[in-house]
N, C-alpha and C positions, 0 to 999 in steps of 0.2 A: 502213377509213379511221379515223384517230384524230382526236379533237377537237384534240389538241396536235400538229397537222401543218400544213405550209404549204398543201397541197392543200385541206384542209378550210377553213382560215381565209380563204384568198384566192381560191378558186375555187368550191368546193361551197357554202359558206354564203352568199356574196353572191348567187349565181345562184338558190339555193333561196329566199331571202328576197325577191329581186326579183320572180321569177315569181309567188310566192305572193301578195304584196301587190298585184301588178298585176291578177291575177284577182279578188282580194278587193275591190279598189277598184271594179271593174266590177260587183260584186255577183254574180260567177260562183262559186257555192259548189262545184259539182261539179268544174269545171276546177281550182280551187284545191286541192281534196282530191286530185285525180288528180296534180297537180304535186307535192304534198308526199309522196304515197305513192310516186310514181316516184323521187323523190330519196332517199327512205328505203330503197328497194330497191337503188338504186345504192350508197348508203352501206354497206349490208350486203354486197353482192356484190363491192365493191372489195377486201375482204380475200381472198376466194377465190370465183370464179364458182360452184363446186360448192356452196358454202354457200347461195347464192341459190336453187338448185334445191330444196334441202332445205326452206328456209323457204317457198317458194311451194307445195310439196306439203303442208306442214304447214298453211298457211292454207286451202288448198282442202279438205283432208280435214276439218279442224275446222269449217269453215263448213257443209259438207254434214251433219256430225253435228248442228250447231246447228239446221239446218232440219228434220232428221228428228226430233229431240227434240220440237220444237214441233208437228210434224205428226202425231204418233202419240198414242195414249192413255197413261194413267199407267203401265201395266205395260211397254209397249214403250218408252216414253220412258226408263224406268229402265234397261232393257237397253241402249238406244242410248247413254245417258250413260256407263254402266259400260264399254261397248265402246270408246267414244271415249277415256275416261280411260286404260284399259289399253293402248290402242294408243299413246297419247302417252308413257306410261311405258315401253312396250316400245322405242320409238324412242330415248328418252333412255337407257335401259339399254344398248342396243346401242352407241351412240356413246360413252357416258361410262364404262360399267362392265363391258363385255364382257371386255376383256383382264384387268381386275382379277379378275373372277370366274374366268376360265380359269387365271390364275396361282395362285389359292388352291386350285382343284380339283387342279391338278398337284402343289402342295405337300402337300396332305392325302392324296391317293390315289396319289401316285407316278406319275401319268400324264404324258404328253408331248404334250398338245394344243398345236398351234401358235397363237401369238398373231397377231392380225390387224394390229396396229399402226395402229389406227383413229385418224384425225385428228379431234379434237373440234371440231365447228362452234362458232364463237364465239356466245355468248349463248343457246345452246340450252336451258340450264337455266332462264333467265329467260322466254323466250317460250313454252316448253312449259308451265311452271307458270301463266303468264298465261292461256293457252288452256284449261288444265284448269279453272281458276277460272271462266272464261266458260261452259264446258259445264255445270259443276255449278250455277252460278247460273241458267242456262237451265232446267235440270231442276227447280229450286226455284220456277220461275215468275216469276223476277225480270226476265227478258228475253224479250220477245215479238217485237219487230221490230228488225231490224238489216240494213241494206243490205250487200252484199258489199264495196263501196268503204269504208264506215265500218269494217267488220270488218278489212279489210286494213290500213287506216291504224292501227287500234287495236293490231294486232300489230306492225306494222313501224315505227311512229313513231320516227325515228332517235335523238332525244335520250335515250330510256330503253330502247333496243332491246338493247344489248349487256350492260349491267351494271345494269339496273333503274332505278328501282324497279319492282316487280311491281304494276301498276295494275289497278284494277277497272273494269268497264264503266261503272258509275254515276259514276265520276270523270271519264271521258274522253268518253263519247258525247254528253252534253249540251253539252260544249265544241265537239265536232266539228260539232254542229248549228248553232253560231253562226258557223262559218267563212263569210266572205263577207257576213255580215249585221251586222257591227259595225265601227266605225271603229278605226283604229290609236290605241292609248293610248301617247303618247310617253313619259310618265313611267314606265310599266311597261316599255316597250322599253328606256329608259335604265337602269332597274334591272336588266333582264336582261343588258345589256352589262356592268354593274358586277359582278353575281353571277358571270357566266361568267368574267370576268377574275380575280376572287378565287379561283375554282376552279382556273384555270390556274396562278395563283401557287402554290397549294397543291401541285399536281401537279408542275409543271416546276421550280420553284425550291426547293421543300422536300422533297417525297416522293422525287423522283429523286436529290436530294443524299444523303439518308439511305440510299436504295437502293444507292448505290455502296459505302458502308461495309458495309451488310448483305451484299451479294454477296461482298465481300472476306472477311468473317468466315465465311460459310458455305463458301467455297472453301478456307478454312484452319482448319477446326475443330480439327484435331489440334495446332495450334500456338498455340491461344488460352490466355491467362492467365486467372485468375479475374476480373480487371478487364475484360479484353477480352470475356469472356462476359457480364458485366453490361451492358456498353455495347452488345453485339450484340443482346441481348434488348430493351433500351430503344430502340435505333435502329429495330429492326423494328416495334415497336408504334407508333412515331411515323411511320414510313414508311406503315404500313397505314392509320393514322388520316388522314393528309393525302392519301393516294392515293384512298381510298374517299370521304372527304368532299369532296375536290376534284372527283371525277367527279360526285357528287350535286349539287354546286353548279353545275357546268357544265351538267348536264342540265336543272336547273330554270331556269337562266338562258336556255338555248336555248328552253325552253318559253315563257318570258315574251316572247321575241322574236317568237313566232308567236301571242301572245295566249292561250297555253294554260298552265294551272296543273298542274304535276306534283307529286304529294304529297311531303312531306318524308320522307326515308328515313334520315336520320342527324342526331341531335340531341344533340351534345356528350356522347357516351357516357362519356368519361373523367371527367366530373363526377358520374357516378352514385355514390350512397352505398351501393349493394348490387348484387349480381349480378342481382337481380330488376329493380331500377331500370335497370341497364345494358342489359338485353335489351328494355326499352321504348324505348331510344334508338338501338340499333345495328341496322342493317338492318331497320327498322321494318316494311316491307311483307312481308318474308319471314316474320317472326314472325306478322304478321296472317294471312298465307295459311295457315300451319300451324294457327293457332288456329281459324280459321273452318272449315277443310276436314279437319282431323284431330282436334284436341283436343276440340272441341265435339261432333262426330258420335260420338266414342268415349265420350261421357258427361261430359266436362269434370270439374267438381267436384261433379256431381249424384249420383254413385254411391258416395260415401264417400271417406275420406281415402286409403285404399290405392289405390283405382282412380285417384284424381286424381294421386297421385305417379307411378303407372305411366304415365299419359297424358302427364304433363310430361316424364318421362324419354324416352318414345318420340319426342316431337316434337324433343327435342334430339338424339337419335340420328339421326333423319331429316335434321335440319338439317346435322349433320356430314357425313353421306353425300352430301347435296345439294352441299356445297362441293367435294367431290372424291372420287375413287376411290382410297382408300388407308387403311391402318390408322392413319396419323397423324391423319387427319381424324376417324376413329372415336374415338380416344383424346381428341382435343381436345373433341369433343362430349360424351363421358362426363364429363370434368372440369367442363364447363360445367353439364350437367344435374345432376351430383351436388351441386355447391354450390348450385344453384338450389333443389333439393328441400330441402336442409338449411336454407337461408334461409327458405323458405316454412314449414317446420315451426316454426322459431323465431318467425316473425311470427305464426302462428296461435296458438302457445302464449302469446305475450305478449298477444294480443287476448283470449284466454279468461281470462287472469289479470285483465285490466282489467274484463271483464264481470262476473266473480265478485265483485270488490271493489266494483263499482258506481260507480267513478269513474276517470276517466282521470288517470294520474300524469304530470304534465307535468315535463319536465326543465328545470332552470334554464338561463338563456341561455348561461352559460359551459360547463356540462356538455353542453348540446345541441350547441354548436359543436365541442367536442372529439370528441363521438361522430360528428358529421358528417364532420369531417376524417379521423378514423380509418377510417370506412367508405369514404370516397373512396380513401384510400391503400391500404387492404387490397384493395379491388376492382380498382384499377389494377394493383397488384403481382401479384395472383392471375391476372388476365387476361393480363398480360405473360408470366408463366411458362408458362401453358398455350399461348400462341402459339408457343412453341418447337416444339410438335408441329405447329401449323398451318403453319409455314414450312418445317420440315425435310422432306427428300425421303424419309427412312426413319425408322423408330422408333429404329434404332441411332444415326443421326446426332443425333437429339434427345437421347438418353441421353448421348451423348458430350459435348454442350454442357453438360448438367447436371453431368456428372462434372468438367469443367473449371471450372465455376462454383464448385464447393466445394473442389476440390483443385488448381486451377491456380495458386494463389499470388497475391500482390499485386505488381504491377509497373506501370510506366507503360504507358498504352495503346499498342498497336502503331502505329508511325508510319504504316505503309501504310494502316491503317484511318482514321486521323485526317486524312490528306492528302486524303481524298475530299471534305472540307469546304472545302478551300482553293480556292474559286472565284476565277477570275481577277479579277473585278470588285472583290472584297474584298482579295485578296492584293496587288494593286497599292497599295492604301491602306496596308497594313501595311509594304510596302517603302518607300513614300513617307515614312512616319513613322519609318523605320529601326527598326521593332519586330522585324523579322526577325533582328536581331542579338542579341535577348534570348534567355535560355534557354527551351527548349521552345516556341519561337515557332510551330512547325508545328501545335501543338495549340490555339492561341488561338481560331481561327475555329470549330473543332469545338465547343469549350466554349461559346462565345458563342451559336452557332446553336442548340445543344441547350437552353441555358437559356431563350433567347427563345421557342423553340417550346413548351417546357414551360409557360411562363407563359401563352402564348396558349391552349394546351389547357385549362388549369385555371382561368384567371381571365378571359379575354376573352370577349365575346359571340361566338357563332358567326356564320358568314358569312350564313346565312339571316336571322338577327335584324338584322344590319347592313343587309342589302339591303332588307328591308321598310321600314326608316326612310330609305332613300336617296332624295334628291331632287336632280335635276340642277342643278348650280351650276358656276360657272367653275372653282373650286379643285378640286372632286372630279372634274370632267371631266379636268383636267390630271393628277391623281393616277392615275386609271383609265388614261388614255392612256400615262402613263409606265410603269405596271406591265405593261400589255399589250405595249409595245415591249420591255421587259426580257425578258418571257417569249418573245417572237418571236425575239429575238437569242440565246436559250438553247436553241432547238429543235434544234440540231445533235445533241444527245444524246437525241433523242426516244425515248420508251419507251411500251409499252402499259400499261394500267391493270392492277393486280393482280387485280381481280375479273373480268377477261376470261378468266382461267384456270378460273373456276368455272361 
């Protein structure tokens, strides 16, 4: 079930909220949790009933591991933790990487093992990592008690089930304990509606519009000009930005409707001044997971510079592999990790120079602003170029786009690509004003939408910042209702979120 679908908006969500608050109003904590857990399982099983069996098995298995870790001594608990983690990784490997592994074995050794064509269960990367984190925290002594119902809700809570964020027990369990014990906060509920609506605007009206142009571009790679290639790269990073941040906004907004705070997972990454800053803003909870469970256990920065750089490179490599089974994701992660390490080297070098000189050299206001703008532009352009690997189906396709980027020549953008932006609601205005008779009128909307979205990305406060300041008033209620209605009327072209693929 998708957030941006009629069944979710007009059947699932109203009934889920109604039953939840009915039980909560009566002070019935357990029935309210059961209701929310049951609806979360329905939400997941709606995609494919077989997915639900996999999730239920995963929940049961990991809860047994949790109980065994707490019930045994230090040595055996370590064995149980390791066994639980390895089993989770084994299941993830089978569903997500088995065919990729067999393909490469066949390519290297000339064998002909058959591929299984395994269908990847939605969200398995997210809820598997979340449960691995739970088991590791249990072994560390951070979790002693947890009922099966709370654990099942922790894993299956539908707003963050399919595409994150990857939450920790200490973020969610205290909030679950308050279910049925606190009154409905109407201001927070209204803020949740507003944030959810902003997220839906990002997804339905912006990301999916750019997505049409991107899909055309990748279906016609051989015919792209140099200008088309530039636009294709730009359109994809804008689609990815609004798609992922839209999901995160919708997830947090839904959490607020139930009185539950979901951590921020996306914080204006395209405003980052360096790749180090970027990865503090993009998919925040995945970076947190790898830092806590891989980087620090391997020694972090405590065992010398060389070991630190190796550890950093490793978590970026793992991050790329986590995103998908393909060499394109490996190359994408290598490009991210490589620049991250170079940047960290430079930052440490500059820090040492300042320490030796005994004083901090402050840049003037003008120079500081120029450096900041240059850093933002470089980071954005670099990330945009590396995302060619992220989006491409094969390395060859990515290289073909780069070839056209530099050798495709200069020409007007392909009309078929730009027509993706000619939404009916805007195109009628252009016709009404007789602008369609002007030269290149088919490209006006594409240019305007791109410029406006770029301005939002680089200069506007993000949706989370706006929602925190939101207070219910007549005028913003009308604006929210208008945007919601616009999105609902645009759902005929409903599409899944990009991160569902990972």
